C-alpha positions as CSV (number, residue, x, y, z in Angstrom):
1,M,30.0,-5.4,158.8
2,T,30.1,-4.0,161.8
3,E,31.1,-0.2,162.4
4,D,34.5,-1.0,163.9
5,E,35.4,-3.7,160.9
6,H,34.2,-0.8,158.5
7,Q,36.7,1.4,160.3
8,Q,39.6,-1.2,160.3
9,V,39.3,-1.6,156.4
10,I,38.8,2.2,156.0
11,S,42.2,2.6,157.8
12,Q,43.9,-0.2,156.0
13,L,42.8,1.5,152.7
14,E,44.3,4.8,153.8
15,S,47.5,3.0,154.2
16,V,47.5,1.7,150.7
17,I,46.5,5.2,149.5
18,C,49.3,7.0,151.3
19,E,51.9,4.1,149.8
20,T,50.6,4.5,146.4
21,R,51.1,8.5,146.0
22,E,54.3,8.2,147.6
23,T,55.2,5.6,145.0
24,L,53.6,7.7,142.4
25,A,55.6,10.8,143.4
26,A,59.0,8.6,143.4
27,F,57.8,7.5,139.7
28,E,57.4,11.2,138.8
29,V,60.7,12.5,140.4
30,T,62.9,9.9,138.6
31,G,60.9,9.8,135.3
32,M,59.8,6.1,135.5
33,D,56.4,7.5,134.8
34,E,57.6,8.2,131.3
35,Q,59.8,5.0,131.1
36,M,57.2,2.7,132.6
37,P,53.8,4.2,131.8
38,E,52.5,0.7,131.8
39,D,53.0,0.4,135.7
40,Y,52.4,3.8,136.1
41,D,48.8,3.5,134.7
42,K,48.7,0.4,137.4
43,L,49.5,2.5,140.2
44,L,46.7,5.1,139.7
45,T,44.1,2.3,138.7
46,I,45.1,1.2,142.3
47,L,44.7,4.6,143.7
48,D,41.7,5.3,142.1
49,Q,40.4,1.6,143.2
50,S,41.1,2.4,147.0
51,V,39.8,5.6,147.2
52,K,36.4,4.3,145.8
53,Q,36.7,1.1,148.2
54,Q,37.4,3.6,151.1
55,R,34.2,5.8,150.1
56,E,31.9,2.9,150.1
57,H,33.0,1.7,153.3
58,T,32.6,5.2,154.7
59,W,29.1,5.5,153.3
60,A,28.3,2.0,154.5
61,M,29.5,3.0,158.2
62,L,27.8,5.9,158.5
63,G,24.3,3.9,157.0
64,L,24.5,6.2,153.8
65,S,24.7,3.2,151.2
């Protein structure tokens, strides 16, 4: 991948991370994290995977992978 392609993926992942954090916060405020623990866990998994992928692309872009 080119540096620009890595940057595009990093930016898209940042959007996913922000949106997932917002959704997690909404879950917590409304108590849905307790009412729907499986869905809450899925959101945590999405967040975790997105952060890991973003880190991998950042390292690759910087030539550290």
